[in-house]
C-alpha positions in Angstrom: 7.9 -13.3 -68.0 10.0 -12.3 -65.0 8.2 -11.1 -61.9 9.0 -7.6 -60.8 10.7 -7.6 -57.4 8.8 -5.6 -54.8 10.8 -3.9 -52.2 9.8 -5.0 -48.7 9.7 -2.1 -46.3 11.7 -2.5 -43.1 9.3 -1.0 -40.6 11.9 -1.0 -37.8 14.2 1.1 -39.9 11.5 3.7 -40.4 11.0 4.0 -36.7 12.9 6.5 -34.5 13.6 6.2 -30.8 12.4 8.9 -28.4 13.1 9.3 -24.7 9.9 9.6 -22.6 10.1 12.0 -19.6 8.0 11.8 -16.5 5.8 14.7 -15.6 7.0 17.6 -13.4 5.8 15.8 -10.3 8.8 13.5 -10.9 11.1 16.3 -12.0 10.8 15.3 -15.6 13.2 12.4 -15.3 13.6 10.1 -18.3 11.6 6.8 -17.7 11.8 4.9 -21.0 12.9 4.9 -24.6 10.3 3.9 -27.2 10.2 3.4 -30.9 7.8 5.5 -32.9 7.0 5.9 -36.6 5.3 9.2 -36.5 5.4 11.8 -33.7 1.8 12.8 -34.5 0.5 9.3 -33.5 2.6 8.8 -30.4 0.5 11.0 -28.0 -1.9 8.8 -26.2 0.4 5.8 -25.9 0.6 4.5 -22.3 3.8 3.2 -20.7 4.1 1.1 -17.6 7.0 1.6 -15.2 7.6 1.1 -11.5 8.4 3.6 -8.8 11.9 2.0 -8.7 12.4 2.9 -12.4 12.0 6.5 -11.4 13.7 6.8 -8.0 16.3 4.0 -8.3 16.1 3.6 -4.6 14.7 0.8 -2.4 14.0 -2.5 -4.4 10.6 -2.6 -2.7 9.6 0.2 -4.9 9.1 -2.4 -7.7 5.8 -3.2 -6.0 4.2 0.1 -7.1 3.3 0.4 -10.8 2.9 3.8 -12.5 1.4 4.4 -15.9 2.4 7.5 -18.0 0.6 8.6 -21.2 2.7 10.3 -23.9 1.5 13.9 -24.2 3.8 15.6 -26.8 6.8 14.6 -28.9 9.5 17.2 -29.8 12.4 15.7 -31.7 13.8 12.8 -29.8 12.1 13.7 -26.6 8.5 13.1 -25.4 6.6 14.5 -22.4 4.0 12.6 -20.5 1.2 12.9 -18.0 0.4 10.8 -15.0 -2.4 8.3 -15.9 -2.6 5.6 -13.2 -0.9 4.1 -10.1 -1.6 0.7 -8.6 -0.1 -2.0 -6.4 1.5 -4.9 -8.2 -0.6 -8.0 -8.0 2.2 -10.0 -6.2 2.4 -7.2 -3.6 -1.4 -7.2 -3.1 -1.5 -10.9 -2.6 1.3 -10.8 0.0 -0.7 -8.3 2.1 -3.8 -10.4 2.4 -3.6 -12.9 5.2 -6.1 -15.4 6.6 -8.0 -14.1 9.6 -7.5 -10.5 8.8 -10.2 -8.0 7.8 -10.0 -6.4 4.3 -11.8 -3.1 4.0 -11.9 -1.2 0.7 -14.0 1.4 -1.1 -13.8 3.6 -4.2 -14.3 7.4 -4.3 -13.5 10.3 -6.7 -11.5 13.3 -5.6 -10.6 16.6 -7.4 -7.4 18.6 -7.1 -7.5 22.3 -6.7 -6.4 22.7 -10.4 -9.3 20.6 -11.6 -8.0 17.1 -12.2 -10.4 14.3 -11.1 -9.0 11.0 -9.9 -10.7 7.7 -8.9 -9.2 6.3 -5.8 -9.5 2.7 -4.5 -8.5 2.6 -0.9 -7.6 -0.7 0.8 -7.1 -1.3 4.6 -6.0 -4.5 6.3 -6.3 -5.3 10.0 -4.7 -7.9 12.2 -8.1 -9.1 13.4 -11.6 -9.4 12.0 -13.6 -6.1 12.3 -17.3 -5.9 12.8 -19.5 -3.9 10.3 -19.6 -0.8 12.4 -15.8 -0.6 12.7 -15.4 -1.2 9.0 -17.8 1.6 8.4 -15.9 3.9 10.8 -12.6 3.1 9.0 -14.1 4.0 5.6 -15.4 7.3 7.0 -11.9 8.2 8.4 -10.2 7.4 5.1 -12.8 9.4 3.2 -12.5 12.3 5.5 -8.7 12.5 5.1 -9.0 12.4 1.3 -11.8 14.9 1.1 -9.9 17.4 3.3 -6.4 17.0 1.7 -6.8 16.4 -2.0 -8.8 19.6 -2.9 -5.9 21.6 -1.4 -3.3 19.9 -3.7 -2.2 20.7 -7.2 -1.9 17.8 -9.7 1.8 17.5 -9.0 1.4 17.6 -5.2 -1.3 14.9 -5.4 0.8 12.6 -7.6 3.7 12.9 -5.2 1.4 12.3 -2.2 0.0 9.2 -3.9 3.2 7.6 -5.1 5.4 8.5 -2.1 2.8 7.3 0.4 1.9 10.6 2.2 -1.9 10.0 1.8 -1.4 6.4 3.1 0.4 7.7 6.2 -2.2 10.4 6.8 -5.0 7.9 6.8 -3.0 5.5 9.1 -2.3 8.3 11.6 -6.0 9.3 11.7 -7.3 5.7 11.9 -4.9 4.2 14.5 -6.5 6.2 17.3 -9.6 4.0 16.8 -8.5 0.8 15.0 -5.3 -1.2 15.0 -4.3 -1.4 11.3 -1.8 -3.6 9.6 -1.8 -1.7 6.3 -3.7 1.1 4.6 -3.1 2.6 1.2 -4.2 3.6 -2.2 -4.5 0.3 -4.0 -5.3 2.0 -7.3 -5.5 5.7 -8.5 -6.7 6.5 -12.0 -7.0 9.9 -13.8 -10.6 10.2 -15.0 -10.7 13.8 -16.0 -8.1 16.4 -16.8 -8.3 20.1 -16.1 -9.0 20.9 -19.8 -11.9 18.5 -19.8 -13.3 20.1 -16.6 -13.1 23.6 -18.3 -14.9 22.3 -21.4 -17.7 20.9 -19.3 -18.2 24.3 -17.6 -18.4 26.0 -20.9 -20.9 23.5 -22.4 
C-alpha cells in the first residue's frame, strides 16, 4: 500500500519581512529588517544594533550597543521602544588599565513622563583613589543624574544617554575635584514604562 505523501511546510515562505523603525528619540529611522510569521506575535521581540547602525557616522559608535523592542506591526513596518543601552565588552575591556581606579554604582532614575531606568555608572581615573574620594565621585554622579533626569522626557533621556550628554555633565561636575580618565553610563535598562507606572498608581 502506497504511503500518502505529506506536504512539508516551508516555514521561511510563510514569513514576511518587516522594517523595524527606531523610536522618536532617533527620528524613527529604520534600523533592521526582520522576518515574522504573524504580526500579533512580533511585539516584544528585542533587536540589538549599534549607535553606528543608527547614525552612520564615526566608526567608534560601534562600541555602543542599543536594544530596541518591537512595539507594534502595521503592514511591512514595525515601531519599537528603547529597551537597553550598554558598552560593548571589547570597549569596556579597553578602558580598564592597570593602576587605575574603577568606580561604579547602580541607581534608578525616573523621567518626567514616568519611565523608570536603571543606570550603571562607571568612572575610571588615571591614579588610585582612596575610599573618601571614590565616595565623593559617586555622590557627584548621583547628584547630576538626580537633578537632570527628572526634567527630561523619555526621548530627551534616550538622546542624553546615547549621545553622551549625561557623561559629559558628570565629567564637568567631577573634574573640579578629581582628575578623571573616563566616566559614563556603562549600562542603561528600562525597568518600568509610563503605562506600568500609571497602573501602579491606580492599584
